[in-house]
C-alpha positions as CSV (number, residue, x, y, z in Angstrom):
1,M,6.9,12.6,-80.9
2,P,9.8,12.7,-78.5
3,K,9.9,9.9,-75.8
4,L,11.3,9.5,-72.7
5,T,14.5,7.4,-72.6
6,D,14.6,4.7,-70.0
7,A,16.7,7.0,-67.4
8,E,14.3,10.2,-68.1
9,V,11.5,7.8,-67.3
10,Q,13.3,6.3,-64.0
11,T,14.2,9.9,-63.1
12,F,10.3,11.0,-63.5
13,L,8.9,8.5,-62.0
14,H,10.8,8.7,-58.9
15,E,10.2,12.4,-58.3
16,P,8.0,13.1,-55.6
17,G,4.5,14.1,-56.2
18,H,3.3,12.8,-59.6
19,L,-0.1,10.8,-59.0
20,A,-0.7,7.6,-60.9
21,R,-4.3,7.6,-62.9
22,I,-5.5,4.0,-62.6
23,G,-7.7,2.5,-65.0
24,T,-10.0,-0.4,-64.1
25,V,-12.9,-2.1,-65.4
26,D,-16.2,-2.0,-63.0
27,A,-18.4,-4.9,-62.7
28,D,-20.8,-3.3,-65.2
29,G,-18.1,-2.5,-67.7
30,M,-18.2,1.0,-67.6
31,P,-14.2,2.2,-67.6
32,R,-13.2,3.6,-64.0
33,V,-9.8,6.1,-63.3
34,L,-8.6,6.8,-59.8
35,P,-5.5,9.0,-59.1
36,L,-3.5,7.3,-56.5
37,W,-0.2,7.2,-54.8
38,F,2.5,4.9,-55.9
39,I,6.2,4.3,-55.7
40,V,8.4,2.3,-58.0
41,E,10.9,0.4,-56.6
42,G,13.2,-1.9,-59.1
43,D,10.7,-3.0,-61.8
44,D,7.7,-2.8,-59.7
45,L,5.0,0.1,-59.9
46,L,3.4,-0.3,-56.8
47,F,0.1,0.9,-54.9
48,T,-2.6,0.0,-52.1
49,P,-5.8,-0.3,-52.8
50,R,-8.4,-0.1,-49.6
51,S,-9.8,-3.4,-49.2
52,P,-13.8,-1.5,-49.4
53,A,-12.6,0.3,-52.8
54,I,-14.2,-0.3,-56.1
55,I,-10.6,-0.3,-57.5
56,W,-9.6,-3.4,-55.4
57,Q,-12.9,-5.3,-56.4
58,N,-12.2,-4.8,-60.3
59,I,-8.3,-6.0,-59.8
60,Q,-9.7,-9.4,-58.0
61,R,-12.2,-10.0,-60.8
62,D,-9.7,-8.3,-63.7
63,P,-6.2,-7.7,-63.0
64,R,-5.9,-5.7,-66.4
65,A,-5.3,-1.9,-65.6
66,G,-4.2,1.1,-67.6
67,I,-2.1,3.2,-65.3
68,S,-1.1,7.4,-66.4
69,I,1.4,9.4,-64.8
70,D,2.2,12.9,-66.0
71,E,2.9,16.5,-64.9
72,D,1.1,19.8,-65.3
73,A,4.3,21.7,-66.0
74,T,6.6,21.6,-68.9
75,P,8.0,19.6,-70.8
76,W,4.7,17.8,-70.0
77,R,6.2,14.5,-69.3
78,K,3.7,11.6,-69.5
79,V,4.4,7.9,-68.8
80,S,1.0,5.4,-69.9
81,V,1.4,1.8,-69.0
82,Q,-0.9,-1.2,-69.8
83,G,-0.6,-4.0,-67.8
84,R,-1.1,-6.6,-65.1
85,V,-1.7,-5.9,-61.8
86,H,-0.4,-8.5,-59.7
87,V,-1.3,-8.9,-55.6
88,L,1.5,-9.0,-53.5
89,H,-0.2,-9.1,-50.3
90,Q,-3.8,-9.1,-49.6
91,P,-5.6,-6.7,-47.4
92,G,-4.8,-7.9,-43.7
93,D,-1.4,-9.0,-44.0
94,D,-0.3,-5.1,-43.8
95,D,2.0,-5.7,-41.3
96,A,4.5,-7.5,-43.6
97,W,4.8,-4.8,-45.8
98,R,4.1,-1.5,-44.1
99,D,7.3,-0.4,-44.5
100,I,6.6,0.0,-48.0
101,Y,3.7,2.1,-47.7
102,R,5.4,4.5,-45.6
103,R,7.8,5.3,-48.4
104,I,4.7,5.3,-50.8
105,A,3.1,8.5,-48.2
106,K,6.7,10.1,-47.5
107,R,6.8,10.4,-51.8
108,Y,3.5,12.9,-51.1
109,V,3.7,14.3,-47.7
110,P,6.0,15.8,-45.1
111,A,7.5,12.4,-43.4
112,D,5.8,13.5,-39.9
113,A,2.8,13.7,-41.4
114,A,3.1,10.5,-43.7
115,D,4.2,8.6,-40.5
116,A,1.1,9.7,-38.6
117,Y,-1.3,9.2,-41.3
118,V,0.2,5.6,-41.6
119,D,0.1,5.0,-37.9
120,G,-3.6,6.7,-37.6
121,T,-4.7,4.6,-40.8
122,D,-3.2,0.7,-40.1
123,D,-6.1,-0.4,-38.9
124,Q,-7.5,-0.2,-42.6
125,P,-6.5,-3.0,-44.3
126,R,-4.7,-2.4,-47.5
127,A,-3.5,-4.7,-50.3
128,L,0.0,-4.4,-52.1
129,C,-0.3,-4.2,-55.4
130,S,2.4,-4.4,-58.6
131,V,2.4,-3.9,-62.4
132,W,6.1,-5.1,-63.4
133,L,6.9,-2.4,-65.3
134,A,9.6,-5.4,-67.0
135,D,7.1,-7.7,-67.9
136,P,7.1,-8.3,-71.6
137,S,3.6,-8.5,-71.9
138,T,3.5,-4.7,-70.0
139,K,3.1,-2.0,-72.4
140,V,4.9,1.3,-71.5
141,V,4.7,4.5,-73.5
142,T,6.3,7.6,-73.0
143,W,6.1,11.4,-74.0
144,R,7.3,15.0,-73.6
145,M,6.5,18.0,-75.7
146,P,9.3,19.0,-77.8
147,V,11.9,21.1,-76.7
148,R,13.8,24.1,-78.3
149,G,15.8,22.7,-81.6
150,E,13.1,19.9,-81.9
151,D,10.4,19.7,-84.9
152,G,7.5,21.3,-83.2
153,R,5.5,18.9,-85.2
154,G,7.0,15.8,-82.9
155,V,4.1,17.4,-80.4
156,W,1.9,14.7,-81.8
157,A,2.2,11.2,-82.9
158,K,2.5,11.6,-87.2
159,R,-0.6,9.3,-87.3
160,Y,-2.7,12.2,-85.9
161,Y,-1.5,14.7,-89.0
162,L,-4.8,13.9,-91.6
163,P,-3.3,13.9,-95.0
164,G,-2.9,17.1,-97.1
165,T,-3.0,19.2,-93.4
166,K,-0.2,21.9,-93.2
167,W,1.9,19.9,-90.4
168,A,1.6,16.3,-92.3
169,S,2.6,17.9,-95.9
170,E,5.8,19.7,-94.2
C-alpha cells in the first residue's frame, strides 16, 4: 500500500479545498462525523467548531478524534489522523485568533467572499482547536493509489488479501 512521504503529506494538507471529516463520539456513544474546514500551521491541524455545535460538546466531553482528509481524483491521496483535540481558544475569545479563521476561510472560498463570511459571522463564537500532528500519541496514516510501474496489489494493505486468493498468492 503506497504511503505518502512527509513532504507529500505536507503538500497535500496545504492544498486548498480538501475537507477534514472529523469523527467524535456523542454523549450516547454514537459516532458523529462532520465535514469541516481546516488549516495546517506548523504541526497543528486547526479547525473551529462553533459553540452550539454538537462536535464542540463532544470535544469538551472526550477530546479524542478521528480525522480523514482525502480527495476525489487520482491519485486518491488520503491522510487519516487519530489524536487528541487541544482547545487553544475557548468560544468567545475569537478576537484573539480571528486572523487564523480568515486564513482557513480563504482556503475554501475567494478572498472577498472569505472576508465577508468571517466579518459577517464574527458575532458567532467559535473555539480554535488543534490536533498536534507531531505528538507521539497521534497516529497519522497515509495512502495513495499505486501509480504506473507500481504493483497494483498495493491498492490494499496485505492484511486484506485472504490466504489463497489470486493477489495474495502472487
